[in-house]
HTML snippet that shows the backbone in 3Dmol.js (N, CA, C, O; Angstrom):
<script src="https://3Dmol.org/build/3Dmol-min.js"></script>
<div id="view" style="width:600px;height:400px;position:relative"></div>
<script>
const pdb = `
ATOM      1  N   PHE A   1      63.115 134.755  87.344  1.00  0.00           N
ATOM      2  CA  PHE A   1      63.051 133.409  86.800  1.00  0.00           C
ATOM      3  C   PHE A   1      62.791 132.433  87.932  1.00  0.00           C
ATOM      4  O   PHE A   1      63.429 132.505  88.983  1.00  0.00           O
ATOM      5  N   ARG A   2      61.884 131.549  87.723  1.00  0.00           N
ATOM      6  CA  ARG A   2      61.625 130.485  88.692  1.00  0.00           C
ATOM      7  C   ARG A   2      61.980 129.155  88.063  1.00  0.00           C
ATOM      8  O   ARG A   2      61.696 128.908  86.891  1.00  0.00           O
ATOM      9  N   MET A   3      62.597 128.312  88.850  1.00  0.00           N
ATOM     10  CA  MET A   3      62.984 126.993  88.376  1.00  0.00           C
ATOM     11  C   MET A   3      61.744 126.114  88.249  1.00  0.00           C
ATOM     12  O   MET A   3      60.741 126.329  88.929  1.00  0.00           O
ATOM     13  N   VAL A   4      61.830 125.140  87.381  1.00  0.00           N
ATOM     14  CA  VAL A   4      60.704 124.210  87.210  1.00  0.00           C
ATOM     15  C   VAL A   4      60.548 123.346  88.457  1.00  0.00           C
ATOM     16  O   VAL A   4      61.470 123.237  89.265  1.00  0.00           O
ATOM     17  N   GLY A   5      59.385 122.740  88.606  1.00  0.00           N
ATOM     18  CA  GLY A   5      59.133 121.874  89.754  1.00  0.00           C
ATOM     19  C   GLY A   5      60.043 120.660  89.766  1.00  0.00           C
ATOM     20  O   GLY A   5      60.611 120.294  88.737  1.00  0.00           O
ATOM     21  N   SER A   6      60.181 120.038  90.921  1.00  0.00           N
ATOM     22  CA  SER A   6      61.127 118.931  91.083  1.00  0.00           C
ATOM     23  C   SER A   6      60.793 117.719  90.219  1.00  0.00           C
ATOM     24  O   SER A   6      61.683 116.930  89.901  1.00  0.00           O
ATOM     25  N   GLN A   7      59.542 117.557  89.839  1.00  0.00           N
ATOM     26  CA  GLN A   7      59.145 116.416  89.017  1.00  0.00           C
ATOM     27  C   GLN A   7      59.210 116.709  87.515  1.00  0.00           C
ATOM     28  O   GLN A   7      58.982 115.817  86.697  1.00  0.00           O
ATOM     29  N   ASP A   8      59.518 117.944  87.159  1.00  0.00           N
ATOM     30  CA  ASP A   8      59.512 118.347  85.754  1.00  0.00           C
ATOM     31  C   ASP A   8      60.916 118.364  85.169  1.00  0.00           C
ATOM     32  O   ASP A   8      61.903 118.495  85.893  1.00  0.00           O
ATOM     33  N   SER A   9      60.990 118.232  83.867  1.00  0.00           N
ATOM     34  CA  SER A   9      62.260 118.315  83.152  1.00  0.00           C
ATOM     35  C   SER A   9      62.623 119.780  82.931  1.00  0.00           C
ATOM     36  O   SER A   9      61.755 120.613  82.672  1.00  0.00           O
ATOM     37  N   VAL A  10      63.902 120.081  83.035  1.00  0.00           N
ATOM     38  CA  VAL A  10      64.367 121.448  82.789  1.00  0.00           C
ATOM     39  C   VAL A  10      64.565 121.716  81.299  1.00  0.00           C
ATOM     40  O   VAL A  10      64.904 122.837  80.919  1.00  0.00           O
ATOM     41  N   ALA A  11      64.363 120.717  80.456  1.00  0.00           N
ATOM     42  CA  ALA A  11      64.665 120.850  79.029  1.00  0.00           C
ATOM     43  C   ALA A  11      63.921 122.008  78.378  1.00  0.00           C
ATOM     44  O   ALA A  11      64.542 122.842  77.718  1.00  0.00           O
ATOM     45  N   GLN A  12      62.620 122.076  78.549  1.00  0.00           N
ATOM     46  CA  GLN A  12      61.863 123.144  77.892  1.00  0.00           C
ATOM     47  C   GLN A  12      62.253 124.518  78.412  1.00  0.00           C
ATOM     48  O   GLN A  12      62.387 125.463  77.634  1.00  0.00           O
ATOM     49  N   ALA A  13      62.436 124.636  79.719  1.00  0.00           N
ATOM     50  CA  ALA A  13      62.860 125.923  80.279  1.00  0.00           C
ATOM     51  C   ALA A  13      64.230 126.319  79.736  1.00  0.00           C
ATOM     52  O   ALA A  13      64.457 127.486  79.417  1.00  0.00           O
ATOM     53  N   ASN A  14      65.142 125.357  79.631  1.00  0.00           N
ATOM     54  CA  ASN A  14      66.471 125.652  79.098  1.00  0.00           C
ATOM     55  C   ASN A  14      66.427 126.038  77.628  1.00  0.00           C
ATOM     56  O   ASN A  14      67.186 126.905  77.196  1.00  0.00           O
ATOM     57  N   ILE A  15      65.557 125.415  76.862  1.00  0.00           N
ATOM     58  CA  ILE A  15      65.417 125.780  75.448  1.00  0.00           C
ATOM     59  C   ILE A  15      64.989 127.238  75.333  1.00  0.00           C
ATOM     60  O   ILE A  15      65.548 127.995  74.539  1.00  0.00           O
ATOM     61  N   VAL A  16      64.006 127.623  76.119  1.00  0.00           N
ATOM     62  CA  VAL A  16      63.523 129.004  76.074  1.00  0.00           C
ATOM     63  C   VAL A  16      64.619 129.970  76.506  1.00  0.00           C
ATOM     64  O   VAL A  16      64.887 130.955  75.818  1.00  0.00           O
ATOM     65  N   LEU A  17      65.253 129.692  77.642  1.00  0.00           N
ATOM     66  CA  LEU A  17      66.300 130.590  78.134  1.00  0.00           C
ATOM     67  C   LEU A  17      67.477 130.665  77.170  1.00  0.00           C
ATOM     68  O   LEU A  17      67.992 131.754  76.913  1.00  0.00           O
ATOM     69  N   ASN A  18      67.909 129.536  76.636  1.00  0.00           N
ATOM     70  CA  ASN A  18      69.026 129.537  75.694  1.00  0.00           C
ATOM     71  C   ASN A  18      68.682 130.278  74.412  1.00  0.00           C
ATOM     72  O   ASN A  18      69.543 130.943  73.836  1.00  0.00           O
ATOM     73  N   THR A  19      67.451 130.176  73.961  1.00  0.00           N
ATOM     74  CA  THR A  19      67.021 130.908  72.769  1.00  0.00           C
ATOM     75  C   THR A  19      67.049 132.414  73.014  1.00  0.00           C
ATOM     76  O   THR A  19      67.490 133.179  72.156  1.00  0.00           O
ATOM     77  N   ILE A  20      66.585 132.832  74.171  1.00  0.00           N
ATOM     78  CA  ILE A  20      66.603 134.254  74.522  1.00  0.00           C
ATOM     79  C   ILE A  20      68.034 134.769  74.582  1.00  0.00           C
ATOM     80  O   ILE A  20      68.336 135.828  74.032  1.00  0.00           O
ATOM     81  N   VAL A  21      68.916 134.031  75.243  1.00  0.00           N
ATOM     82  CA  VAL A  21      70.319 134.443  75.355  1.00  0.00           C
ATOM     83  C   VAL A  21      70.990 134.459  73.988  1.00  0.00           C
ATOM     84  O   VAL A  21      71.747 135.381  73.685  1.00  0.00           O
ATOM     85  N   ALA A  22      70.725 133.453  73.158  1.00  0.00           N
ATOM     86  CA  ALA A  22      71.322 133.401  71.821  1.00  0.00           C
ATOM     87  C   ALA A  22      70.896 134.599  70.982  1.00  0.00           C
ATOM     88  O   ALA A  22      71.709 135.166  70.253  1.00  0.00           O
ATOM     89  N   GLU A  23      69.643 134.982  71.078  1.00  0.00           N
ATOM     90  CA  GLU A  23      69.177 136.146  70.318  1.00  0.00           C
ATOM     91  C   GLU A  23      69.848 137.425  70.813  1.00  0.00           C
ATOM     92  O   GLU A  23      70.224 138.281  70.012  1.00  0.00           O
ATOM     93  N   ALA A  24      69.998 137.557  72.126  1.00  0.00           N
ATOM     94  CA  ALA A  24      70.671 138.735  72.680  1.00  0.00           C
ATOM     95  C   ALA A  24      72.129 138.781  72.235  1.00  0.00           C
ATOM     96  O   ALA A  24      72.627 139.845  71.865  1.00  0.00           O
ATOM     97  N   PHE A  25      72.818 137.642  72.267  1.00  0.00           N
ATOM     98  CA  PHE A  25      74.207 137.597  71.788  1.00  0.00           C
ATOM     99  C   PHE A  25      74.292 137.925  70.306  1.00  0.00           C
ATOM    100  O   PHE A  25      75.204 138.632  69.877  1.00  0.00           O
ATOM    101  N   SER A  26      73.356 137.421  69.528  1.00  0.00           N
ATOM    102  CA  SER A  26      73.347 137.696  68.092  1.00  0.00           C
ATOM    103  C   SER A  26      73.181 139.188  67.827  1.00  0.00           C
ATOM    104  O   SER A  26      73.874 139.756  66.982  1.00  0.00           O
ATOM    105  N   ASP A  27      72.267 139.815  68.548  1.00  0.00           N
ATOM    106  CA  ASP A  27      72.064 141.259  68.393  1.00  0.00           C
ATOM    107  C   ASP A  27      73.324 142.031  68.769  1.00  0.00           C
ATOM    108  O   ASP A  27      73.710 142.969  68.071  1.00  0.00           O
ATOM    109  N   ALA A  28      73.964 141.640  69.870  1.00  0.00           N
ATOM    110  CA  ALA A  28      75.196 142.307  70.298  1.00  0.00           C
ATOM    111  C   ALA A  28      76.306 142.101  69.274  1.00  0.00           C
ATOM    112  O   ALA A  28      77.048 143.035  68.968  1.00  0.00           O
ATOM    113  N   CYS A  29      76.426 140.898  68.746  1.00  0.00           N
ATOM    114  CA  CYS A  29      77.454 140.620  67.730  1.00  0.00           C
ATOM    115  C   CYS A  29      77.236 141.461  66.481  1.00  0.00           C
ATOM    116  O   CYS A  29      78.194 141.972  65.901  1.00  0.00           O
ATOM    117  N   ASP A  30      75.996 141.605  66.068  1.00  0.00           N
ATOM    118  CA  ASP A  30      75.700 142.435  64.897  1.00  0.00           C
ATOM    119  C   ASP A  30      76.184 143.864  65.103  1.00  0.00           C
ATOM    120  O   ASP A  30      76.773 144.464  64.203  1.00  0.00           O
ATOM    121  N   ILE A  31      75.937 144.400  66.281  1.00  0.00           N
ATOM    122  CA  ILE A  31      76.368 145.764  66.591  1.00  0.00           C
ATOM    123  C   ILE A  31      77.888 145.857  66.611  1.00  0.00           C
ATOM    124  O   ILE A  31      78.463 146.774  66.026  1.00  0.00           O
ATOM    125  N   LEU A  32      78.540 144.909  67.283  1.00  0.00           N
ATOM    126  CA  LEU A  32      79.998 144.964  67.427  1.00  0.00           C
ATOM    127  C   LEU A  32      80.718 144.708  66.110  1.00  0.00           C
ATOM    128  O   LEU A  32      81.767 145.301  65.856  1.00  0.00           O
ATOM    129  N   GLU A  33      80.177 143.846  65.280  1.00  0.00           N
ATOM    130  CA  GLU A  33      80.825 143.548  63.998  1.00  0.00           C
ATOM    131  C   GLU A  33      80.800 144.742  63.051  1.00  0.00           C
ATOM    132  O   GLU A  33      81.661 144.856  62.179  1.00  0.00           O
ATOM    133  N   LYS A  34      79.833 145.623  63.210  1.00  0.00           N
ATOM    134  CA  LYS A  34      79.723 146.799  62.353  1.00  0.00           C
ATOM    135  C   LYS A  34      80.517 147.992  62.886  1.00  0.00           C
ATOM    136  O   LYS A  34      80.653 149.003  62.197  1.00  0.00           O
ATOM    137  N   ALA A  35      81.036 147.880  64.092  1.00  0.00           N
ATOM    138  CA  ALA A  35      81.688 149.019  64.745  1.00  0.00           C
ATOM    139  C   ALA A  35      83.062 149.308  64.148  1.00  0.00           C
ATOM    140  O   ALA A  35      83.811 148.396  63.798  1.00  0.00           O
ATOM    141  N   ASP A  36      83.371 150.590  64.042  1.00  0.00           N
ATOM    142  CA  ASP A  36      84.708 151.001  63.609  1.00  0.00           C
ATOM    143  C   ASP A  36      85.712 150.863  64.749  1.00  0.00           C
ATOM    144  O   ASP A  36      86.859 150.474  64.533  1.00  0.00           O
ATOM    145  N   ASN A  37      85.272 151.184  65.963  1.00  0.00           N
ATOM    146  CA  ASN A  37      86.132 151.091  67.143  1.00  0.00           C
ATOM    147  C   ASN A  37      85.505 150.052  68.083  1.00  0.00           C
ATOM    148  O   ASN A  37      84.543 150.344  68.794  1.00  0.00           O
ATOM    149  N   PHE A  38      86.061 148.846  68.074  1.00  0.00           N
ATOM    150  CA  PHE A  38      85.483 147.728  68.820  1.00  0.00           C
ATOM    151  C   PHE A  38      85.412 148.022  70.314  1.00  0.00           C
ATOM    152  O   PHE A  38      84.369 147.812  70.933  1.00  0.00           O
ATOM    153  N   ASP A  39      86.506 148.504  70.904  1.00  0.00           N
ATOM    154  CA  ASP A  39      86.529 148.745  72.348  1.00  0.00           C
ATOM    155  C   ASP A  39      85.480 149.775  72.761  1.00  0.00           C
ATOM    156  O   ASP A  39      84.786 149.596  73.762  1.00  0.00           O
ATOM    157  N   LEU A  40      85.370 150.840  71.995  1.00  0.00           N
ATOM    158  CA  LEU A  40      84.370 151.862  72.290  1.00  0.00           C
ATOM    159  C   LEU A  40      82.959 151.299  72.112  1.00  0.00           C
ATOM    160  O   LEU A  40      82.058 151.613  72.889  1.00  0.00           O
ATOM    161  N   ALA A  41      82.775 150.473  71.093  1.00  0.00           N
ATOM    162  CA  ALA A  41      81.464 149.865  70.848  1.00  0.00           C
ATOM    163  C   ALA A  41      81.065 148.939  71.994  1.00  0.00           C
ATOM    164  O   ALA A  41      79.899 148.917  72.388  1.00  0.00           O
ATOM    165  N   VAL A  42      82.021 148.172  72.535  1.00  0.00           N
ATOM    166  CA  VAL A  42      81.737 147.302  73.685  1.00  0.00           C
ATOM    167  C   VAL A  42      81.310 148.154  74.875  1.00  0.00           C
ATOM    168  O   VAL A  42      80.317 147.858  75.540  1.00  0.00           O
ATOM    169  N   HIS A  43      82.066 149.206  75.133  1.00  0.00           N
ATOM    170  CA  HIS A  43      81.742 150.109  76.241  1.00  0.00           C
ATOM    171  C   HIS A  43      80.339 150.688  76.077  1.00  0.00           C
ATOM    172  O   HIS A  43      79.540 150.671  77.014  1.00  0.00           O
ATOM    173  N   ASP A  44      80.046 151.195  74.890  1.00  0.00           N
ATOM    174  CA  ASP A  44      78.740 151.805  74.632  1.00  0.00           C
ATOM    175  C   ASP A  44      77.607 150.785  74.729  1.00  0.00           C
ATOM    176  O   ASP A  44      76.530 151.093  75.239  1.00  0.00           O
ATOM    177  N   LEU A  45      77.853 149.578  74.241  1.00  0.00           N
ATOM    178  CA  LEU A  45      76.834 148.528  74.280  1.00  0.00           C
ATOM    179  C   LEU A  45      76.494 148.151  75.723  1.00  0.00           C
ATOM    180  O   LEU A  45      75.323 148.037  76.083  1.00  0.00           O
ATOM    181  N   ILE A  46      77.522 147.962  76.536  1.00  0.00           N
ATOM    182  CA  ILE A  46      77.299 147.627  77.948  1.00  0.00           C
ATOM    183  C   ILE A  46      76.557 148.758  78.650  1.00  0.00           C
ATOM    184  O   ILE A  46      75.627 148.520  79.420  1.00  0.00           O
ATOM    185  N   LYS A  47      76.978 149.986  78.375  1.00  0.00           N
ATOM    186  CA  LYS A  47      76.317 151.140  78.987  1.00  0.00           C
ATOM    187  C   LYS A  47      74.851 151.209  78.560  1.00  0.00           C
ATOM    188  O   LYS A  47      73.969 151.425  79.391  1.00  0.00           O
ATOM    189  N   ASP A  48      74.595 151.028  77.271  1.00  0.00           N
ATOM    190  CA  ASP A  48      73.219 151.066  76.769  1.00  0.00           C
ATOM    191  C   ASP A  48      72.361 149.979  77.411  1.00  0.00           C
ATOM    192  O   ASP A  48      71.227 150.240  77.811  1.00  0.00           O
ATOM    193  N   TYR A  49      72.897 148.761  77.512  1.00  0.00           N
ATOM    194  CA  TYR A  49      72.146 147.664  78.133  1.00  0.00           C
ATOM    195  C   TYR A  49      71.858 147.966  79.605  1.00  0.00           C
ATOM    196  O   TYR A  49      70.752 147.719  80.085  1.00  0.00           O
ATOM    197  N   ALA A  50      72.848 148.496  80.317  1.00  0.00           N
ATOM    198  CA  ALA A  50      72.659 148.804  81.735  1.00  0.00           C
ATOM    199  C   ALA A  50      71.579 149.866  81.924  1.00  0.00           C
ATOM    200  O   ALA A  50      70.711 149.733  82.787  1.00  0.00           O
ATOM    201  N   VAL A  51      71.639 150.916  81.116  1.00  0.00           N
ATOM    202  CA  VAL A  51      70.637 151.983  81.223  1.00  0.00           C
ATOM    203  C   VAL A  51      69.254 151.467  80.828  1.00  0.00           C
ATOM    204  O   VAL A  51      68.260 151.769  81.488  1.00  0.00           O
ATOM    205  N   GLU A  52      69.200 150.690  79.750  1.00  0.00           N
ATOM    206  CA  GLU A  52      67.928 150.183  79.243  1.00  0.00           C
ATOM    207  C   GLU A  52      67.240 149.239  80.230  1.00  0.00           C
ATOM    208  O   GLU A  52      66.012 149.185  80.287  1.00  0.00           O
ATOM    209  N   HIS A  53      68.028 148.498  81.002  1.00  0.00           N
ATOM    210  CA  HIS A  53      67.453 147.466  81.871  1.00  0.00           C
ATOM    211  C   HIS A  53      67.533 147.778  83.359  1.00  0.00           C
ATOM    212  O   HIS A  53      67.148 146.943  84.177  1.00  0.00           O
ATOM    213  N   GLN A  54      68.021 148.957  83.730  1.00  0.00           N
ATOM    214  CA  GLN A  54      68.178 149.257  85.150  1.00  0.00           C
ATOM    215  C   GLN A  54      66.857 149.198  85.908  1.00  0.00           C
ATOM    216  O   GLN A  54      66.844 148.963  87.116  1.00  0.00           O
ATOM    217  N   ARG A  55      65.758 149.407  85.213  1.00  0.00           N
ATOM    218  CA  ARG A  55      64.445 149.379  85.852  1.00  0.00           C
ATOM    219  C   ARG A  55      64.099 147.992  86.389  1.00  0.00           C
ATOM    220  O   ARG A  55      63.314 147.875  87.330  1.00  0.00           O
ATOM    221  N   ILE A  56      64.675 146.939  85.804  1.00  0.00           N
ATOM    222  CA  ILE A  56      64.311 145.585  86.236  1.00  0.00           C
ATOM    223  C   ILE A  56      65.391 144.894  87.059  1.00  0.00           C
ATOM    224  O   ILE A  56      65.184 143.769  87.515  1.00  0.00           O
ATOM    225  N   VAL A  57      66.540 145.541  87.261  1.00  0.00           N
ATOM    226  CA  VAL A  57      67.612 144.930  88.050  1.00  0.00           C
ATOM    227  C   VAL A  57      67.325 145.170  89.533  1.00  0.00           C
ATOM    228  O   VAL A  57      67.156 146.310  89.964  1.00  0.00           O
ATOM    229  N   PHE A  58      67.272 144.102  90.294  1.00  0.00           N
ATOM    230  CA  PHE A  58      67.042 144.178  91.736  1.00  0.00           C
ATOM    231  C   PHE A  58      68.007 143.223  92.404  1.00  0.00           C
ATOM    232  O   PHE A  58      67.990 142.027  92.115  1.00  0.00           O
ATOM    233  N   ASN A  59      68.841 143.723  93.283  1.00  0.00           N
ATOM    234  CA  ASN A  59      69.862 142.898  93.920  1.00  0.00           C
ATOM    235  C   ASN A  59      69.469 142.429  95.316  1.00  0.00           C
ATOM    236  O   ASN A  59      70.306 141.924  96.064  1.00  0.00           O
ATOM    237  N   GLY A  60      68.214 142.594  95.660  1.00  0.00           N
ATOM    238  CA  GLY A  60      67.739 142.143  96.962  1.00  0.00           C
ATOM    239  C   GLY A  60      67.068 140.784  96.862  1.00  0.00           C
ATOM    240  O   GLY A  60      67.268 140.044  95.899  1.00  0.00           O
ATOM    241  N   ASN A  61      66.276 140.470  97.866  1.00  0.00           N
ATOM    242  CA  ASN A  61      65.554 139.206  97.941  1.00  0.00           C
ATOM    243  C   ASN A  61      64.238 139.344  97.183  1.00  0.00           C
ATOM    244  O   ASN A  61      63.333 140.050  97.626  1.00  0.00           O
ATOM    245  N   GLY A  62      64.133 138.670  96.044  1.00  0.00           N
ATOM    246  CA  GLY A  62      62.942 138.754  95.215  1.00  0.00           C
ATOM    247  C   GLY A  62      61.707 138.119  95.834  1.00  0.00           C
ATOM    248  O   GLY A  62      60.611 138.245  95.287  1.00  0.00           O
ATOM    249  N   TYR A  63      61.862 137.441  96.959  1.00  0.00           N
ATOM    250  CA  TYR A  63      60.725 136.822  97.639  1.00  0.00           C
ATOM    251  C   TYR A  63      60.229 137.682  98.808  1.00  0.00           C
ATOM    252  O   TYR A  63      59.246 137.329  99.460  1.00  0.00           O
ATOM    253  N   SER A  64      60.893 138.791  99.072  1.00  0.00           N
ATOM    254  CA  SER A  64      60.576 139.597 100.246  1.00  0.00           C
ATOM    255  C   SER A  64      59.520 140.660  99.949  1.00  0.00           C
ATOM    256  O   SER A  64      59.225 140.960  98.792  1.00  0.00           O
ATOM    257  N   ASP A  65      58.964 141.217 101.013  1.00  0.00           N
ATOM    258  CA  ASP A  65      58.034 142.335 100.868  1.00  0.00           C
ATOM    259  C   ASP A  65      58.751 143.551 100.299  1.00  0.00           C
ATOM    260  O   ASP A  65      58.131 144.401  99.659  1.00  0.00           O
ATOM    261  N   GLU A  66      60.065 143.634 100.533  1.00  0.00           N
ATOM    262  CA  GLU A  66      60.863 144.733  99.977  1.00  0.00           C
ATOM    263  C   GLU A  66      60.747 144.744  98.452  1.00  0.00           C
ATOM    264  O   GLU A  66      60.618 145.808  97.846  1.00  0.00           O
ATOM    265  N   TRP A  67      60.792 143.562  97.832  1.00  0.00           N
ATOM    266  CA  TRP A  67      60.677 143.501  96.375  1.00  0.00           C
ATOM    267  C   TRP A  67      59.284 143.923  95.904  1.00  0.00           C
ATOM    268  O   TRP A  67      59.157 144.612  94.892  1.00  0.00           O
ATOM    269  N   VAL A  68      58.257 143.520  96.619  1.00  0.00           N
ATOM    270  CA  VAL A  68      56.891 143.892  96.238  1.00  0.00           C
ATOM    271  C   VAL A  68      56.767 145.413  96.196  1.00  0.00           C
ATOM    272  O   VAL A  68      56.227 145.971  95.241  1.00  0.00           O
ATOM    273  N   ALA A  69      57.268 146.078  97.232  1.00  0.00           N
ATOM    274  CA  ALA A  69      57.215 147.543  97.285  1.00  0.00           C
ATOM    275  C   ALA A  69      58.086 148.162  96.196  1.00  0.00           C
ATOM    276  O   ALA A  69      57.687 149.139  95.561  1.00  0.00           O
ATOM    277  N   GLU A  70      59.268 147.600  95.979  1.00  0.00           N
ATOM    278  CA  GLU A  70      60.186 148.127  94.968  1.00  0.00           C
ATOM    279  C   GLU A  70      59.615 147.953  93.565  1.00  0.00           C
ATOM    280  O   GLU A  70      59.716 148.862  92.741  1.00  0.00           O
ATOM    281  N   ALA A  71      59.022 146.808  93.287  1.00  0.00           N
ATOM    282  CA  ALA A  71      58.415 146.572  91.969  1.00  0.00           C
ATOM    283  C   ALA A  71      57.292 147.574  91.720  1.00  0.00           C
ATOM    284  O   ALA A  71      57.163 148.111  90.620  1.00  0.00           O
ATOM    285  N   GLU A  72      56.492 147.819  92.731  1.00  0.00           N
ATOM    286  CA  GLU A  72      55.406 148.790  92.585  1.00  0.00           C
ATOM    287  C   GLU A  72      55.965 150.189  92.329  1.00  0.00           C
ATOM    288  O   GLU A  72      55.450 150.922  91.485  1.00  0.00           O
ATOM    289  N   ARG A  73      57.021 150.558  93.060  1.00  0.00           N
ATOM    290  CA  ARG A  73      57.648 151.868  92.874  1.00  0.00           C
ATOM    291  C   ARG A  73      58.173 152.030  91.452  1.00  0.00           C
ATOM    292  O   ARG A  73      58.099 153.115  90.877  1.00  0.00           O
ATOM    293  N   ARG A  74      58.705 150.944  90.886  1.00  0.00           N
ATOM    294  CA  ARG A  74      59.263 150.982  89.533  1.00  0.00           C
ATOM    295  C   ARG A  74      58.208 150.817  88.448  1.00  0.00           C
ATOM    296  O   ARG A  74      58.517 150.933  87.262  1.00  0.00           O
ATOM    297  N   GLY A  75      56.990 150.552  88.833  1.00  0.00           N
ATOM    298  CA  GLY A  75      55.934 150.353  87.849  1.00  0.00           C
ATOM    299  C   GLY A  75      55.988 148.989  87.188  1.00  0.00           C
ATOM    300  O   GLY A  75      55.510 148.816  86.067  1.00  0.00           O
ATOM    301  N   LEU A  76      56.574 148.017  87.884  1.00  0.00           N
ATOM    302  CA  LEU A  76      56.691 146.661  87.347  1.00  0.00           C
ATOM    303  C   LEU A  76      55.596 145.770  87.920  1.00  0.00           C
ATOM    304  O   LEU A  76      55.215 145.925  89.080  1.00  0.00           O
ATOM    305  N   PRO A  77      55.092 144.848  87.125  1.00  0.00           N
ATOM    306  CA  PRO A  77      54.097 143.919  87.664  1.00  0.00           C
ATOM    307  C   PRO A  77      54.762 142.924  88.612  1.00  0.00           C
ATOM    308  O   PRO A  77      55.926 142.566  88.430  1.00  0.00           O
ATOM    309  N   ASN A  78      54.034 142.491  89.600  1.00  0.00           N
ATOM    310  CA  ASN A  78      54.523 141.454  90.508  1.00  0.00           C
ATOM    311  C   ASN A  78      53.566 140.275  90.388  1.00  0.00           C
ATOM    312  O   ASN A  78      52.672 140.091  91.215  1.00  0.00           O
ATOM    313  N   ILE A  79      53.772 139.491  89.350  1.00  0.00           N
ATOM    314  CA  ILE A  79      52.864 138.395  89.021  1.00  0.00           C
ATOM    315  C   ILE A  79      53.278 137.166  89.823  1.00  0.00           C
ATOM    316  O   ILE A  79      54.420 136.714  89.737  1.00  0.00           O
ATOM    317  N   LYS A  80      52.348 136.634  90.595  1.00  0.00           N
ATOM    318  CA  LYS A  80      52.698 135.572  91.537  1.00  0.00           C
ATOM    319  C   LYS A  80      52.369 134.167  91.077  1.00  0.00           C
ATOM    320  O   LYS A  80      52.756 133.203  91.737  1.00  0.00           O
ATOM    321  N   SER A  81      51.658 134.021  89.955  1.00  0.00           N
ATOM    322  CA  SER A  81      51.338 132.674  89.489  1.00  0.00           C
ATOM    323  C   SER A  81      51.363 132.627  87.969  1.00  0.00           C
ATOM    324  O   SER A  81      51.220 133.648  87.296  1.00  0.00           O
ATOM    325  N   MET A  82      51.547 131.428  87.446  1.00  0.00           N
ATOM    326  CA  MET A  82      51.569 131.245  85.998  1.00  0.00           C
ATOM    327  C   MET A  82      50.224 131.612  85.384  1.00  0.00           C
ATOM    328  O   MET A  82      50.170 132.201  84.304  1.00  0.00           O
ATOM    329  N   VAL A  83      49.156 131.270  86.062  1.00  0.00           N
ATOM    330  CA  VAL A  83      47.824 131.591  85.545  1.00  0.00           C
ATOM    331  C   VAL A  83      47.674 133.104  85.380  1.00  0.00           C
ATOM    332  O   VAL A  83      47.137 133.575  84.378  1.00  0.00           O
ATOM    333  N   ASP A  84      48.148 133.853  86.360  1.00  0.00           N
ATOM    334  CA  ASP A  84      48.071 135.312  86.278  1.00  0.00           C
ATOM    335  C   ASP A  84      49.057 135.884  85.260  1.00  0.00           C
ATOM    336  O   ASP A  84      48.849 136.985  84.749  1.00  0.00           O
ATOM    337  N   ALA A  85      50.126 135.147  84.962  1.00  0.00           N
ATOM    338  CA  ALA A  85      51.157 135.633  84.042  1.00  0.00           C
ATOM    339  C   ALA A  85      50.798 135.439  82.575  1.00  0.00           C
ATOM    340  O   ALA A  85      51.357 136.119  81.715  1.00  0.00           O
ATOM    341  N   ILE A  86      49.892 134.541  82.274  1.00  0.00           N
ATOM    342  CA  ILE A  86      49.571 134.227  80.874  1.00  0.00           C
ATOM    343  C   ILE A  86      49.188 135.466  80.067  1.00  0.00           C
ATOM    344  O   ILE A  86      49.668 135.606  78.942  1.00  0.00           O
ATOM    345  N   PRO A  87      48.352 136.371  80.575  1.00  0.00           N
ATOM    346  CA  PRO A  87      48.029 137.559  79.774  1.00  0.00           C
ATOM    347  C   PRO A  87      49.263 138.398  79.404  1.00  0.00           C
ATOM    348  O   PRO A  87      49.281 139.040  78.354  1.00  0.00           O
ATOM    349  N   ALA A  88      50.280 138.393  80.253  1.00  0.00           N
ATOM    350  CA  ALA A  88      51.495 139.150  79.948  1.00  0.00           C
ATOM    351  C   ALA A  88      52.246 138.539  78.770  1.00  0.00           C
ATOM    352  O   ALA A  88      52.918 139.258  78.031  1.00  0.00           O
ATOM    353  N   TYR A  89      52.143 137.238  78.586  1.00  0.00           N
ATOM    354  CA  TYR A  89      52.824 136.579  77.466  1.00  0.00           C
ATOM    355  C   TYR A  89      52.225 136.970  76.123  1.00  0.00           C
ATOM    356  O   TYR A  89      52.931 137.006  75.116  1.00  0.00           O
ATOM    357  N   VAL A  90      50.947 137.257  76.100  1.00  0.00           N
ATOM    358  CA  VAL A  90      50.289 137.571  74.832  1.00  0.00           C
ATOM    359  C   VAL A  90      50.075 139.069  74.634  1.00  0.00           C
ATOM    360  O   VAL A  90      49.578 139.490  73.589  1.00  0.00           O
ATOM    361  N   ALA A  91      50.441 139.867  75.618  1.00  0.00           N
ATOM    362  CA  ALA A  91      50.294 141.323  75.491  1.00  0.00           C
ATOM    363  C   ALA A  91      51.308 141.860  74.482  1.00  0.00           C
ATOM    364  O   ALA A  91      52.425 141.351  74.387  1.00  0.00           O
ATOM    365  N   PRO A  92      50.915 142.886  73.732  1.00  0.00           N
ATOM    366  CA  PRO A  92      51.861 143.451  72.744  1.00  0.00           C
ATOM    367  C   PRO A  92      53.036 144.143  73.408  1.00  0.00           C
ATOM    368  O   PRO A  92      53.913 144.666  72.720  1.00  0.00           O
TER     369      PRO A  92
END
`;
const viewer = $3Dmol.createViewer("view");
viewer.addModel(pdb, "pdb");
viewer.setStyle({}, {cartoon: {color: "spectrum"}});
viewer.zoomTo();
viewer.render();
</script>
């Protein structure tokens, strides 16, 4: 995630991010509300999310050459500009 420029409002970026988070929480709530064993369901949900997203978690410096090499190793795109990122937004 990159922050908006200093002259821009954060409102639109926050709307998008909050919508994404709200949908993720809604999906998690749906799963947990249907569970027979809540504690086990929480454990399984966290485990599933961690396994599902481990490919994109990077705890290093995302601006470094280390990240460029790591992203390539993981098969992730390293898109450096909004113009280059637009096709990814419309890809299926």
